[in-house]
C-alpha positions in Angstrom: -1.7 30.2 19.1 -4.0 31.5 16.5 -7.0 29.4 15.5 -5.7 29.4 11.8 -2.4 28.1 12.9 -3.9 25.3 14.9 -6.2 24.3 11.9 -3.2 24.3 9.6 -1.1 22.1 11.9 -4.0 19.7 12.3 -4.5 19.4 8.6 -0.8 19.0 8.0 -0.6 16.1 10.5 -3.7 14.4 9.0 -2.3 14.7 5.5 1.0 13.2 6.6 -0.9 10.3 8.1 -2.9 9.7 4.9 0.2 9.9 2.7 2.1 7.4 4.8 -0.9 5.1 5.0 -1.3 5.1 1.2 2.4 4.4 0.7 2.5 1.7 3.4 -0.6 0.0 1.9 1.1 -0.1 -1.6 4.3 -1.5 -0.3 2.8 -4.1 2.0 0.5 -5.4 -0.7 3.4 -5.9 -3.1 5.5 -7.6 -0.4 2.7 -9.9 0.7 2.1 -10.9 -2.9 5.7 -11.6 -3.5 6.0 -13.5 -0.2 3.1 -15.7 -1.0 4.5 -16.3 -4.5 7.9 -17.2 -3.1 6.4 -19.6 -0.6 4.3 -21.3 -3.3 7.4 -21.5 -5.6 9.3 -23.3 -2.8 6.4 -25.7 -2.2 5.8 -26.5 -5.9 9.4 -26.0 -7.1 8.3 -23.7 -9.9 9.4 -20.0 -10.2 6.3 -18.9 -12.0 4.5 -18.5 -8.7 7.0 -15.7 -7.7 6.0 -13.7 -10.8 2.3 -14.4 -10.4 2.4 -13.4 -6.7 4.4 -10.2 -7.6 2.0 -9.2 -10.3 -1.0 -9.9 -8.1 0.6 -7.9 -5.3 1.2 -4.9 -7.6 -2.4 -5.1 -8.8 -3.7 -5.2 -5.2 -1.4 -2.4 -4.2 -2.6 -0.1 -6.9 -6.2 -1.1 -6.2 -5.7 0.0 -2.6 -4.1 3.2 -3.8 -7.1 3.9 -6.0 -9.7 3.1 -3.3 -7.9 5.2 -0.6 -7.5 8.1 -3.0 -11.2 7.9 -3.8 -12.1 7.8 -0.1 -9.9 10.8 0.8 -11.1 12.9 -2.1 
């Protein structure tokens, strides 16, 4: 195999890993925030915690997205 082809395949695999790590980080942050908000809403019997947890999860997810994008740049 040519050296150029090996380099291309290596960069392609690394790029796929980065993209999946960024997507997974975003989704997990949102799910964790929602889960904590849901748990708190059950404990305190107040639905506002679901919304607060979801908003905090979205903020954390996009913060992770920004930091990972900045690191890979």
